[in-house]
N, C-alpha and C positions, 0 to 999 in steps of 0.2 A: 325790885330785880329786876323790871323796867332799866331802871338805869346803871345798872349793872353793867349794857345789851348796848344803850346808848353809848356805853364812854367804849367801847369794842370797836365800835364802828367808829371813834373821829381816833381811836388812832393808827385804827388798818386806813382810816382815809392820809391826813397825818404822815403816814411812815410811807403812803402813794404819791407826795406828793411828793416828800425828799426824796423818791427816789428819781422819781421825771426829773428831778431839779439837780443827782446829779449826774441823770443820762443827758440831762442839756447843758451840764457845766462842760463831758466827758465829748459830747457833739463839738462847740467850739470848737476845743484845744487841737485835737483833732481835725478839723477841718479849720483852723483857721494853718496849720504844721504842716497841711492834704497843700491849699493851697502855693504854702512857700516851698515846699520840692518836688513839686509833681511826680514822686518816683519813689519809688524804696527800693535803693542799690547799694548789693551785698556783689561778695568775692569768692565764687571756689577756687579750690587748688586742689587742681587734674593732676596728674603724674602721667606722666608723657614715656617716660623712660626710667625701668629698673633689669641692671644687669648690675646682676652679682653689689658691688659697692658701693657702685656710683648710680646717683640717679636722679631724677632731672626733671621740674613738675612745671608745668604750669600757671602766673597766675587770671582766674577771669572775671574783671568787675562785668554783673552784670544786672538794670534796670525796670520793673516793672513801671510803668506809664498808667501814674496814675489823673485824668482830664482835669484837667478847674474846675468844671462840673462840681463834680466829686465834690470835692471841698468847701467850694462855695453851699451845696444843697445837707455838709453836711455843718454848716453854718452858719445857716437862717432856721436850721433842722432844730438846733440845740438851744438860740436862740426865742427860739417858738417857743420850748418848751420850761428854759428858765421862763421867759412872761409869763406863761400860762398856773408855773408853779407859785410865785410873784401872787398873781392875781385873785388864787384861793384859797392863796393863808392868810 
């Protein structure tokens, strides 16, 4: 009985390490992208005029700025999670 419960604890620890490694990898990739683009840009289409069959729209480009410190922190946090996961493995 003790052997089975020890095995479950090992599986749980292994699953936690895999989750931390995947999260670390995601943070590294997201941090690199955040540093490269430094913001999220999107386009909206706004209807300006709608009179019968005549319709006019306006395209607006909007950007949500992403400070480089956010990308840097994501990158460093991801590297730390990857290093911790490998150290425990």
